[in-house]
Structures are given as structure tokens and as C-alpha cells.
NUKE-958186 format. One record per residue: residue in three letters; x, y, z of N, C-alpha, C, CB in turn. Coordinates in steps of 0.001 Angstrom, whole numbers, plus 500000, padded with zeros to 6 digits. Glycine has a CB too. Layout:
// residues N
AlaXYZXYZXYZXYZ...
END
This chain:
// residues 348
Unk707722931660606083707427930321605578708724929635605169706441930384604383Unk708908928376605542710103927633605186710154927420603677710145926286605926Unk711351927456603132711514927254601701711360925777601349712881927777601236Unk710761925528600177710637924169599669711988923759599101709508924059598589Unk712413922547599440713781922115599150713815921220597903714376921366600364Unk714663921595596950714742920914595662716035920106595537714645921929594522Unk715929918987594844717073918218594395716967918015592897717163916864595134Unk718084918000592202718094917897590746718759916597590324718817919104590115Unk718107915887589380718713914732588728718946915099587272717811913450588858Unk720205915140586877720563915520585513721134916928585484719345915422584586Unk722439917038585283723113918345585373723636918805584020724267918280586373Unk722881918542582967723243918991581634722825920427581381722624918092580602Unk722675920769580107722422922155579698721242922796580411722187922210578223Unk720089922116580433718877922730580970718957922936582482717669921874580631Unk719825922181583157719906922285584618720339923678585068720876921243585166Unk721067924385584229721553925709584629720411926730584697722632926194583650Unk719403926565583868718227927432583981717500927152585299717269927222582774Unk717452925895585684716821925534586954717661926015588136716613924013587037Unk718970925877588035719833926351589116719657927838589359721288926048588803Unk719644928613588298719458930061588416718060930392588921719706930747587066Unk717071929659588426715679929927588812715448929639590288714719929089587965Unk715977928523590775715794928182592190716525929190593069716300926747592481Unk717711929601592654718467930592593426717711931910593533719838930829592791Unk716981932267592485716253933535592471714891933442593145716078934009591052Unk714359932239593278713017932059593841713008932372595338712520930619593599Unk711969933039595785711871933417597195711456932248598083710884934553597358Unk710812931240597497710238930165598314710872928809598043708754930076598074Unk712073928788597426712722927529597086714210927606597378712487927179595614Unk714802926434597622716244926353597840716742925042597232716599926441599370Unk717919925086596629718517923902596021719438923233597037719296924272594725Unk719157921964597320719889921234598350720981920353597761718934920388599164Unk720646919598596693721588918610596181721306918325594715721515917312597002Unk722304917714594059722169917366592651722859916036592388722757918474591748Unk722497915425591264723097914160590887723147914057589369722315912979591493Unk724155913338588872724302913115587441725093911826587246725007914329586741Unk724857911140586130725607909917585870727096910211585673725043909202584639Unk727410911445585278728804911886585185729114912660586458729058912769583895Unk729854912055587346730101912648588665730734914034588560731001911734589489Unk731677914210587649732351915504587517731366916601587147733462915424586469Unk730415916269586289729422917257585891728564917669587080728541916709584767Unk728187916720587914727416917041589116728225917903590072726965915762589821Unk729492917596590225730341918371591148730532919799590651731712917690591320Unk730701919975589351730825921329588798729536922117588987731191921271587306Unk728405921452588765727113922107588977726953922493590443725955921187588535Unk727309921598591340727174921858592777728021923045593206727569920622593584Unk729231923144592673730081924301593011729471925601592510731487924129592420Unk728882925544591339728301926754590739727095927248591519727901926489589294Unk726253926326591998724974926725592595724905926472594103723847925989591913Unk726006926124594701726067926042596154725247924932596758725635927312596733Unk725228923758596102724528922610596662725504921452596765723294922224595800Unk725003920277597111725851919112597321725669918118596184725537918448598671Unk726763917587595652726706916556594617726685915177595272727910916682593641Unk725663914366594955725509913044595568725062912056594505724490913082596747Unk725083910774594845724545909745593958723018909782594008725076908335594356Unk722404909226592957720942909286592837720252908648594039720488908593591552Unk720691907488594454720031906798595562720084907632596843720680905429595799Unk721212908277597078721310909135598258720366910330598140722757909618598453Unk720309910905596942719424912053596731717976911677597005719567912590595300Unk717546910521596482716162910090596663715842909782598117715881908873595812Unk716847909406598882716616909044600276716768910181601261717534907968600657Unk717152911344600794717409912452601717716111913032602272718209913550601016Unk716083913217603568714891913788604209714818915295604037714873913445605689Unk715926915926603646715920917379603473715655917784602021717248917963603936Unk715057916888601224714652917189599846713158916934599709715458916330598815Unk712414917950599271710963917832599090710575917517597652710284919111599525Unk711300918122596699710963918020595280712181917531594509710472919384594722Unk711967916570593623713009916135592703712700916711591327713110914576592653Unk713642917472590778713525917976589408714241917001588485714120919425589273Unk713500916381587585714055915386586667714438916091585367713032914225586397Unk715738916240585148716266917010584022717158916143583139717048918231584527Unk716868914882583096717627913920582308717232914004580837717408912495582840Unk717931913267579929717425913136578561715970912670578554718295912155577761Unk715242913068577519713789912928577492713289911504577730713275913409576184Unk713965910511577160713485909135577240713707908512578614714165908294576192Unk714382909223579510714622908720580858713737909384581911716068908918581222Unk712877910296581502712063911034582462711198910107583315711183912035581735Unk710523909158582669709625908263583384710358907497584478708970907291582417Unk711511906949584133712261906130585084712549906896586377713572905657584454Unk713090908095586253713487908844587446712286909475588153714493909927587070Unk711256909847587391710062910409588022709377909363588896709084910938586957Unk709275908141588401708651907070589179709490906745590412708466905808588312Unk710803906685590258711662906413591407711526907511592460713125906282590962Unk711423908753592013711265909863592957709928909765593686711371911215592226Unk708866909473592941707541909354593562707522908239594601706465909095592494Unk708138907117594267708163905984595199709000906277596431708698904746594506Unk709896907262596299710673907702597456709928908756598267712021908251597008Unk708695909069597847707878910039598574708181911480598241708048909841600023Unk708855911704597106709207913068596712708208913604595690710636913113596137Unk707915914876595788707183915540594715708090915600593493706712916974595143Unk707474915662592296708240915538591063707976916731590155707895914228590340Unk709060917320589677708997918337588627709838917818587472709509919753589134Unk709205917533586336709903916903585228709958917847584033709220915583584840Unk711114917886583376711256918714582185710323918215581086712717918716581695Unk710035919121580166709254918715579007710145917942578036708621919944578312Unk709574917017577239708249916442577403708234915578578657707842915616576155Unk707076915281579224707083914445580426707736913088580177705663914246580931Unk707612912579578960708364911422578467708092911370576967707943910057579204Unk708577910340576284708325910211574849707269909150574557709617909872574114Unk706628908640575589705624907591575472704406907959576299706193906229575919Unk703218907883575691701982908172576415701763907179577552700788908146575459Unk702067905908577323701856904914578367702766905165579558702087903512577820Unk703983905605579304704890905895580407704466907150581161706314906052579891Unk703947908137580431703414909327581101702233908949581975702996910396580073Unk701362908079581469700213907637582259700665906901583519699302906732581418Unk701702906090583397702246905386584564702830906379585562703323904368584133Unk703498907393585056704076908425585909702981909165586679704901909414585070Unk701933909551585963700812910250586589700171909383587673699764910641585531Unk699948908106587349699302907195588289700177906942589512698972905875587603Unk701490906805589326702372906543590451702422907744591393703776906196589958Unk702448908949590840702440910142591691701112910257592436702692911413590850Unk700017909917591757698714909927592431698690908904593557697578909639591429Unk699171907705593261699162906628594256699986906976595481699683905344593643Unk701114907655595254702007907999596357701623909314597039703430908084595854Unk700630910009596499700179911252597115701157912404596965699917911024598556Unk701898912423595842702857913502595602702436914293594372704291912942595424Unk702923915519594285702620916392593151703480916025591955702832917866593527Unk702911916213590747703660916044589508703489917293588663703192914781588733Unk704576918056588519704574919233587677705454919007586457705045920457588461Unk705133919705585364705905919590584123706405920974583735705046918963582972Unk707653921021583262708299922298582955707844922792581576709849922155583002Unk706705923446581566706197924147580390706102925619580761704799923575579917Unk707277926210580908707368927555581475706793928634580574708794927877581775Unk706618928343579276706062929370578383704625929721578741706125928900576935Unk703937928848579464702579929182579915702587930354580895701922927959580570Unk703752930622581497703859931722582458704246933037581782704878931378583536Unk704475933033580494704852934242579750703693935231579783705243933899578277Unk703991936482580062702931937496580201702090937605578945703534938857580528Unk702713937522577788701963937613576541700997936447576397702914937657575350Unk701429935254576784700564934077576719699400934225577690701362932795577031Unk699683934706578889698611934907579869697573935895579361699186935396581197Unk698025936952578671697085937944578134696216937331577041697845939166577582Unk696821936545576157696065935903575080695061934908575653697018935193574095Unk695514934100576601694621933115577221693434933806577893695391932262578251Unk693691934897578596692607935617579274691630936188578253693173936749580162Unk692130936677577122691243937211576082690355936107575510692068937867574953Unk690881934887575390690067933754574944688983933449575960690942932511574712Unk689372933394577239688414933111578307687305934151578330689121933066579665Unk687651935395578091686672936483578096685823936528576833687376937800578269Unk686161935714575841685396935678574596685703936804573637683960935699574903Unk686846937468573814687131938636572977687431938277571526688293939398573549Unk687905937064571274688174936653569896686902936264569162689151935493569877Unk685802936072569910684636935463569305684952934011568980684200936234568038Unk684452933548567861684774932178567442686227932119566986683822931701566302Unk686980931186567572688375931030567182688448930358565817689155930213568238Unk689270930916564931689357930438563560690698929818563214689080931556562626Unk691774930350563786693119929931563378694079930058564559693623930778562173Unk694938929042564712695990929093565726697262928513565155695574928335567004Unk698285929364564927699502928967564223700749929240565053699599929695562894Unk701775928421564817703095928644565395704138928561564291703397927615566520Unk705055929541564289706198929537563378707461929641564221706112930711562332Unk708203928534564285709423928473565082710585928213564134709333927365566191Unk711228929266563657712319929148562681713640929396563403712132930156561488Unk714129928337564030715322928419564871716525927822564166715090927709566202Unk717666927934564847718902927357564320719681926672565432719768928441563652Unk720157925470565142721094924773566009722244924253565145720391923606566784Unk723487924491565557724624923990564783724683922475564810725930924570565315Unk725508921899563939725564920445563825726057919795565112726464920046562668Unk726952920480565846727472919854567067726449919817568209728711920594567528Unk725292920468568027724221920340569023723709918905569069723061921310568706Unk723699918250567904723136916907567820724215915854568068722478916684566448Unk724712915844569281725680914855569729725070914041570869727003915536570179Unk725677912876571159725179912056572262723745911627572038725289912810573569Unk722922911744573087721534911269573005720708912080572018720881911320574376Unk721144913280571660720367914112570734720479913650569284720816915551570838Unk721227912594569005721422912135567631720250911302567114722695911328567537Unk719399910792568015718396909823567586716984910242567981718708908461568170Unk716085910128567013714697910506567216714052909716568343713914910312565941Unk714428908448568483713770907594569475713970908081570896714278906186569358Unk714951908949571106715168909522572431714396910828572643716646909763572645Unk713580911208571672712806912443571800713627913683571542712201912529573162Unk714568913587570587715468914712570333715174915444569027716885914227570319Unk714181914965568263713768915700567071713111917014567443712816914861566228Unk713093917943566502712618919297566821711160919324567254712800920204565624Unk710356918350566808708939918334567163708745918218568669708230917184566456Unk709553917368569314709427917160570754710440917982571545709592915689571082Unk711655918105571037712701918769571815712529920282571869714053918438571238Unk712104920905570788711926922364570781710463922792570630712742922972569659Unk709773922259569623708419922747569325707389922331570357707985922256567977Unk707730921393571222706773920908572220706147922046573017707455919938573167Unk706955923031573395706435924174574152705293924862573402707560925182574437Unk705440924995572098704498925805571331703318924982570849705196926446570147Unk703519923677570666702383922775570484701503922828571729702861921316570205Unk702152922834572885701408922938574142700636924247574227702358922819575331Unk701251925356573800700549926639573873699323926652572967701492927783573492Unk699423926038571789698254925973570914697125925194571579698623925329569569Unk697464924064572201696452923304572934695894924122574098697043921981573451Unk696776924777574842696378925563576019695422926683575637697613926148576717Unk695652927303574481694865928463574079693626928068573276695723929414573267Unk693760927122572347692665926790571435691936925505571771693186926695570057Unk692493924711572679691808923497573081692235922278572288690340923684572950Unk691526921159572466691931919874571881692022919902570361690966918801572297Unk692889919041569844693083918873568404692376917605567958694596918819568040Unk691692917686566810690940916540566284691742915764565244689624917010565671Unk692437916470564340693177915814563268694501916519563021692347915781561981Unk695471915727562552696816916234562274697302915643560956697803915887563436Unk697963916465560175698708915982559020700078916647559056697954916284557670Unk701162915852558918702505916399559095703490915847558080703001916113560491Unk704497916668557804705648916263556987706903916633557752705627916944555565Unk707860915719557835709099915961558571710295915788557655709212915018559779Unk711313916647557868712487916681557004713727916893557857712361917794555933Unk714839916337557420716142916674557985716894917453556915716943915385558441Unk716891918773557046717515919632556053719027919754556237716890920996556102Unk719470919942557481720838920403557716721632919611558738720802921799558140Unk721106918504559246721802917743560283721857916264559905721107917925561651Unk722580915930558832722587914554558325723216913548559276723311914507557022Unk724021914017560227724646913114561193723657912610562231725798913809561885Unk722464913194562274721450912834563263720284912132562589720959914080564018Unk719766911089563233718647910316562705717347910871563268718796908810563046Unk716962912038562758715768912719563269715355913814562304716021913307564678Unk714237914446562623713788915598561842714317916891562467712238915631561755Unk714855917779561636715170919113562136714105920122561717716544919559561635Unk713085919633560958712005920509560512710696919725560445712336921132559133Unk709638920322560953708306919728560848707333920787560335707833919155562226Unk706485920384559412705409921231558913704118920454559072705644921658557419Unk703200920978559888701970920249560203700762921167560122702059919618561596Unk699645920586559714698363921283559789697511920615560861697631921276558406Unk696748921444561568695921920983562673694466921351562423696407921580564006Unk693583920460562833692161920785562911691755920628564364691292919868561962Unk691315921721564976690926921698566378689489921206566512691082923093567010Unk689166920675567681687805920193567915686779921312567813687710919534569278Unk687211922544568058686318923695567970685939924039566538686957924889568619Unk686650923462565559686440923816564164687509924748563631685095924447563995Unk688326925322564509689443926152564076690493925289563394690058926910565269Unk691386925933562656692471925223562009693792925865562402692293925218560476Unk694915925234562005696194925805562394697358925179561668696391925662563861Unk698511925830561826699758925394561216700846925389562279700149926309560021Unk701684924366562258702910924346563047704069924185562081702894923200564120Unk704916925196561989706166925097561244707286925312562247706236926142560057Unk708077924260562473709140924342563473710416923750562895708737923608564781Unk711533924453563115712794923994562553713966924462563397712950924485561120Unk715054923699563345716337924139563898717374924233562782716821923170565010Unk716903924396561537717795924410560371717995925791559768717260923493559318Unk717255926801560234717196928078559535718131929110560163715769928604559529Unk719326929210559636720321930161560144719883931595559835721718929877559525Unk720083932532560782720662932372562120719623932090563198721433933607562489Unk718369931959562808717280931748563754716534933031564043717809931162565040Unk715217932956564040714383934107564375713405933725565473713627934626563130Unk712848934733566120711985934491567275710733933694566920711586935805567899Unk710281932919567889709012932221567784707887933213567503708725931428569067Unk706947932801566678705788933641566369704529932808566570705861934206564904Unk703657933252567450702392932597567752701273933520567302702269932254569277Unk700394933024566433699312933853565882697966933214566203699475934035564343Unk697090934002566814695736933552567151694742934484566470695508933525568705Unk693857933915565649692870934708564911691466934233565222693129934633563401Unk690580935180565470689175934875565693688302935768564836688812935034567168Unk687005935579564930686097936380564112686029937827564586684708935769564125Unk686485938094565817686412939463566330687746939988566850685391939536567427Unk688859939281566557690129939801567041691316938953566628690094939915568526Unk692502939564566731693766938899566395694820939276567418694237939276564966Unk695607938279567834696756938521568702697948937776568141696466938083570165Unk699099938439568141700339937837567671701420938057568720700767938432566299Unk702039936962569150703191937033570043704440936694569248703026936074571261Unk705458937537569369706742937288568727707806937291569812707052938356567618Unk708497936164569986709381936051571141708548936091572409710443937179571146Unk708803937066573260707965937245574450707111938496574343708830937314575705Unk707103939097573143706429940386572950705046940213572318707289941305572075Unk704139941097572672702891941227571936703177942106570725701742941830572832Unk703055941532569546703335942271568315702063942852567705704028941364567302Unk700950942096567806699651942567567307698612942278568369699266941885565944Unk697762943252568660696674943098569639695521943988569182697147943477571109Unk694604943392568399693510944175567816692200943412567967693788944491566320Unk691230944090568584689914943497568810688827944504568451689764943035570279Unk687674943987568055686556944874567745686126945658568970685380944077567195Unk686204945020570156685825945726571381687102946241572076685002944783572340Unk687535947392571665688726948002572266688463948292573749689119949313571511Unk689464947979574596689335948184576037690485949029576573689285946838576766Unk690276949675577725691325950558578269692652949842578519690849951178579564Unk692603948555578887693845947834579212694633947411577981693526946612580036Unk694049947598576786694701947095575581696037947781575302693785947270574395Unk696144949051575580697392949754575298698528949204576156697227951262575540Unk698241948893577396699268948297578261699650946912577767698775948218579715Unk698680946133577326698971944788576817699851944869575577697665944030576496Unk699625945860574735700440946004573521701910946279573843699886947132572650Unk702200946697575049703579946985575450704241945834576200703609948218576307Unk703568944695576282704152943541576968705373943039576206703111942409577121Unk706444942755576941707609942109576359708734943049576014707213941380575153Unk709892942451575803711110943208575516711729942745574209712121943065576661Unk712234943670573425712908943337572180714200942569572428713198944598571391Unk714806942777573594716122942192573861716059940832574554716928943136574702Unk714872940389574941714759939116575654715145937950574753713333938922576182Unk715926937009575290716352935834574536715319934729574685717740935347575010Unk714910934137573574713880933090573614714316931825572878712582933611573008Unk715611931594572728716105930321572247716254930177570753715236929287572713Unk716009931247569981716005931118568529717382930793567961715491932387567908Unk718422931380568513719747931285567906720673930289568581720388932617567914Unk720273929742569728721119928784570410720427928201571621722418929427570817Unk720819926980571998720159926287573094720335926983574430720674924892573191Unk721407927752574573721654928454575834721148929890575813723130928445576147Unk720567930312574699720132931701574559718717931890575093720201932136573093Unk718589931660576381717302931782577070717506932468578411716640930393577265Unk716493933184578853716491933674580217715929932610581141715685934973580331Unk716082932802582433715576931832583405714329932338584133716660931498584418Unk713855933546583796712785934162584581711483933370584523712540935572584096Unk711139932808583369709918932009583292710076930705584058709553931723581832Unk711286930136584042711552928972584892711363929342586366712990928434584649Unk711780930541586722711630930973588119710160931019588515712277932355588332Unk709315931544587642707888931598587943707314930197588114707137932346586838Unk707760929271587274707278927898587373707778927226588653707719927093586147Unk709039927452588998709600926893590233708829927428591441711115927238590357Unk708578928735591458707850929332592572706440928768592670707799930851592421Unk705804928524591516704473927926591516704522926507592068703883927925590099Unk705521925739591667705651924364592166705875924367593675706815923630591454Unk706745925252594148707009925328595586705757925718596355708130926327595872Unk704998926660595811703758927077596470702744925936596490703160928305595761Unk702685925172595391701765924034595329702111923001596401701804923384593932Unk703400922722596565703829921759597580703511922275598974705333921470597453Unk703781923555599207703575924128600537702101924216600911704199925504600609Unk701247924491599929699832924716600210698964923482600013699322925817599343Unk699468922502599286698694921302599017697880921351597739697793921043600145Unk697903922464597017697166922542595751697990921887594638696836924026595391Unk697398921770593459698102921232592308698957922324591652697101920642591292Unk700100921966591036700870922961590287700086923431589068702233922383589855Unk700480924565588537699764925144587393699826924240586173700338926512587047Unk700936923533585992701075922633584849701345921225585379702224923106583886Unk700329920387585371700427919027585890700803918052584765699092918603586551Unk700996916796585155701241915774584149700085915631583179701510914455584811Unk698862915704583681697690915616582806697595916815581878696416915503583634Unk698034917977582347698028919173581497698993919023580330698391920415582318Unk700123918357580566701162918232579547700916917087578576702496918046580205Unk700103916110578962699890914922578134699348915231576733698942913993578835Unk698367916141576567697829916388575227698874916847574217696744917413575305Unk699838917662574641700869918113573708701703916944573216701770919159574366Unk701976915983574100702706914792573674701874913988572687703084913923574886Unk700585913854572951699714913108572040699692913763570659698283913019572611Unk699614915083570616699618915804569341700948915600568624699354917311569564Unk702048915706569360703371915524568760703527914119568198704470915802569789Unk703096913101568948703204911727568467702295911497567257702853910740569589Unk701148912164567223700278912082566041700973912682564821698936912809566300Unk701748913741565041702520914321563938703543913312563408703233915615564398Unk704228912611564306705192911604563867704502910494563078705934911014565073Unk703362910039563581702645908972562875702234909440561480701402908527563679Unk701732910650561386701317911179560091702501911297559142700646912537560262Unk703617911814559628704801911961558777705318910599558316705908912720559527Unk705263909601559200705760908268558856704853907547557861705904907431560111Unk703554907750557980702600907019557138702156907804555910701389906645557950Unk702351909125555933701866909966554849700374910191554890702234909368553543Unk699753909866556016698302909977556136697903910947557244697689908606556400Unk696696911481557128696127912284558204695822911383559389694850913026557733Unk696063911894560594695856911107561811694779911767562657697177910966562619Unk693826910967563088692748911462563950693068911146565399691386910843563550Unk692832912103566275693053911922567701691746911559568393693656913191568323Unk691778910836569528692972910388570253693666909230569559692604909984571665Unk694945909019569902695716907930569335696173906990570441696919908468568548Unk696484905777570049697205904877570928698655905352570983697102903388570437Unk699444904781571850700842905161571926701522904947570583701556904367573020Unk702536905769570290703275905639569026704760905667569344702895906781568011Unk705451904627568908706863904492569255707721905310568301707291903015569226Unk708562906180568851709455906969568027710558906109567425710056908099568838
END
């Protein structure tokens, strides 16, 4: 089978995870890249064996099937729409954008042009997450009661330079880091009904944003939850996801299953308890302290979706609820009031 051909727009930090992932993928190949800083694109191209070109040339190339949009968050919509109008399938980094209306426009434009729209929420491909999700589907938790995330990370002050200095660009911890885990709570426990949040800048006064968010959630199912996410807590500890039901509990720490206990013990449970590695990097201590393997799984899924005509595992519509929840958190923190979902768009 011919490999699906990728082009990248945006050659900053996150692009290197994509470069490594595409190189490792069996069904994908990286053809070209582009960046507003030409030197950065050329350095990326030398590293990953592709061609550095201007955006217009990249969008017009017949040997590119998928455009990966890896720009700053507030520019995702612009480049995703341009790619769709050029007839390219689109893979956009999380969040899909910082505006619900722009995400809706992106989704509609890809639908209108008959191209796929995937979103980079690679944590859904984590083995521990897949095991927890399957246990929910099988009803092993019984009634879900609690779904919590604790993300106590650290980023130095020089991380918040350039576009990362301002909340309006989607660079606060709620959208820039915690978005993955807000998405996992939605993916596992379902829609959220109400949110109450408090946001603080503890350690990054040079940046106009929150480096810490503390939120409570009420799910439509009646379950409740907590999101505590920060980039202020030196030296940073692994993400912790806790799911509690009336008949079972599962805890993921980093990429590992830390707790797996159910009233109905099954033969496969011992193997599930061994999922994950103590040494795997999951971003707690630095923005570059991540593996690319989950990105590889997502890239391979996107390539397979393009080749077969099916939808990718994580579509634009799949990613939209996490953005809505995150924006509800901002509204609650700004107003000091509980926010009920769904919400209209909220400007950062």
C-alpha cells in the first residue's frame, strides 16, 4: 500500500514529535514543511529529510495528502481552512482552535470539501486509557461517581516567551497543557453539565495567563470531578487520572496503571495492572520531555483513515467538547460563578 504523504505547517517545538512519529510510521511519509521563519523550516527539513517550502507552495503540492497544522493555537483555524480549501486532509494540533465558532467553521469547511479532519489528542491512544475506556463500556465500574485529573507540572519562566505570554492565544495551562486530560475526562465519563473554576498565576508573572487552574465538574451522568492543573509546581510530577465507580476504581499515573480494582475480578486484570513503564516521559518536567510513540499511533490512524475513507479516531467533533469545557472554566474563573453547559463562544 502506498504511504500517505504529509506536509507540516509550523516547525516549532511540537513539530519534532510529529517528525519522529511520521518517520516511524509504516504507512506515512513526510514530504515537505513550512514555517514563517524560513531558517526554522530549513533546519527541520534537514533533520527529517523533507523539503522546506513556502505555505502556498505546500498547499498546492500534488504530492501532499495531509497537512499537519502545528502553528500557535490561535492560528489553527486559519491554516486548517486554507488546507481544506486546497483539497488536503487536515490534522490539527490540540486545541483545534481557541474559539468554538472557528472550530465549527473548520469542521464545516472540511465537510464541505470532502476532506478528513483529525485532532492531535494522542493520549486517547495510551494503553492505560484504552483499558479504562473499555472497562467503562463493559460496565465494570457500575455507576460512575467521580472522574478527576491532577496535573502538577513545571515549566520554567523562559517557556512563556513569544506567543505563549498571552492567554488570548490559548497559552494558559487550561488549554495548552490540561486540554489533553480535560478531553480524557469527557472521553471516559461523558458530557459535563456544570463547571466552577478558579485560575491563578503563581510563578510566571511575566505572562498574562493562568499557570494553575482548579475546577470542579458535574457530569451529565450525575458523577462529579476535579481538575487541578498547573505548570508552577517544581520539579513536576506525573499526570494522575482517577476514575471511581460504585463497583470499581482505576488510576492512571503517567502512562501506567497504578490502581485497577473491581468487584468482578477477571483473568485479564493482572496483565492490565502491568500496563505502562516507570521510565516513560509524559511531559511533567519539561515541554520536550515526551515520547513520540502515541503521536505515531495517531499519525498511523490518520493515514489509515485517509487511505480507507473512514473517519480518524479523533475528529474535530470529538475534540470540540473539551474546548467547550475549557472555555466554560475560563468564564467561571472570570465571573466567579458556576457555568452551565452548553455555552456560547467565550473570548479568551
